[in-house]
C-alpha positions as CSV (number, residue, x, y, z in Angstrom):
1,X,0.0,0.0,0.0
2,X,1.5,3.4,-1.0
3,X,1.9,6.1,1.5
4,X,-0.9,8.3,0.0
5,X,-3.3,5.4,-0.1
6,X,-2.6,4.7,3.6
7,X,-3.2,8.3,4.5
8,X,-6.5,8.5,2.7
9,X,-7.6,5.2,4.0
10,X,-6.6,6.5,7.5
11,X,-8.7,9.6,7.0
12,X,-11.7,7.4,5.9
13,X,-11.3,5.2,9.1
14,X,-11.0,8.4,11.2
15,X,-14.2,9.7,9.6
16,X,-15.9,6.4,10.3
17,X,-15.0,6.6,14.0
18,X,-16.0,10.2,14.3
19,X,-19.4,9.4,12.6
20,X,-20.0,6.6,15.1
21,X,-19.1,8.8,18.1
22,X,-21.1,11.7,16.8
23,X,-24.2,9.4,16.4
24,X,-23.8,8.1,19.9
25,X,-23.5,11.6,21.4
26,X,-26.6,12.8,19.4
27,X,-28.6,9.8,20.8
28,X,-27.4,10.5,24.3
29,X,-28.2,14.2,24.0
30,X,-31.7,13.8,22.6
31,X,-32.9,10.7,24.4
32,X,-31.1,10.9,27.8
33,X,-29.7,14.4,28.5
34,X,-32.7,16.4,27.3
35,X,-35.3,14.3,29.3
36,X,-33.0,14.6,32.3
37,X,-33.0,18.4,31.9
38,X,-36.7,18.8,31.6
39,X,-38.2,15.9,33.6
40,X,-35.6,15.6,36.3
41,X,-34.5,19.2,36.6
42,X,-30.9,18.2,35.8
43,X,-29.5,20.7,33.3
44,X,-25.9,19.7,33.7
45,X,-26.6,16.6,31.5
46,X,-27.3,18.8,28.5
47,X,-24.4,21.0,29.3
48,X,-21.7,18.3,29.2
49,X,-23.3,16.0,26.6
50,X,-24.0,19.0,24.5
51,X,-20.4,20.1,24.6
52,X,-19.2,16.7,23.7
53,X,-21.7,16.4,20.9
54,X,-20.8,19.9,19.6
55,X,-17.1,19.0,19.4
56,X,-17.9,15.7,17.7
57,X,-20.2,17.4,15.3
58,X,-17.5,19.9,14.3
59,X,-15.1,17.0,13.9
60,X,-17.6,15.2,11.7
61,X,-17.9,18.2,9.5
62,X,-14.1,18.6,9.3
63,X,-13.6,14.9,8.4
64,X,-16.5,15.1,5.9
65,X,-14.7,18.0,4.1
66,X,-11.3,16.3,4.3
67,X,-12.6,13.0,2.9
68,X,-14.7,14.6,0.2
69,X,-11.5,16.3,-1.1
70,X,-9.3,13.2,-0.6
71,X,-11.7,10.9,-2.3
72,X,-13.2,13.4,-4.8
73,X,-16.7,12.6,-3.6
74,X,-19.7,13.8,-5.6
75,X,-21.5,16.8,-4.2
76,X,-24.7,14.7,-3.6
77,X,-22.8,12.3,-1.4
78,X,-21.4,15.1,0.7
79,X,-24.8,16.7,1.1
80,X,-26.3,13.3,2.0
81,X,-23.6,12.7,4.7
82,X,-24.1,16.3,6.0
83,X,-27.9,15.8,6.3
84,X,-27.2,12.5,8.0
85,X,-25.3,14.4,10.8
86,X,-28.5,16.3,11.5
87,X,-30.8,13.3,12.0
88,X,-30.7,10.9,15.0
89,X,-29.5,7.4,14.0
90,X,-28.4,8.5,10.5
91,X,-24.7,8.8,11.4
92,X,-24.8,5.0,12.1
93,X,-25.7,4.4,8.4
94,X,-22.8,6.7,7.3
95,X,-20.4,4.7,9.5
96,X,-21.7,1.4,8.1
97,X,-21.3,2.7,4.5
98,X,-17.8,3.9,5.2
99,X,-16.9,0.5,6.9
100,X,-18.0,-1.3,3.8
101,X,-15.8,0.9,1.6
102,X,-12.7,0.3,3.7
103,X,-12.8,-3.4,3.1
């Protein structure tokens, strides 16, 4: 494997990992932290999970741009992966698709 192939494959694997973590953080935020804030009067859950999710979301976007350039992805694919970051559970489908491509 050439050095450039290894670096782009590495960026795809990193994007896959960030997509998985971003999806988990989104689920935790929406289905655990938000109910804790409003039903159990525990706003710190949203504060900390929200911070983690925000950082992972920015990492997801950064990795999306990086991979779209490295792999010359079509605009439609980039838009689809971006929209997936806005929907609960959708980042898991992105991670699965990227995992299939790394094989």
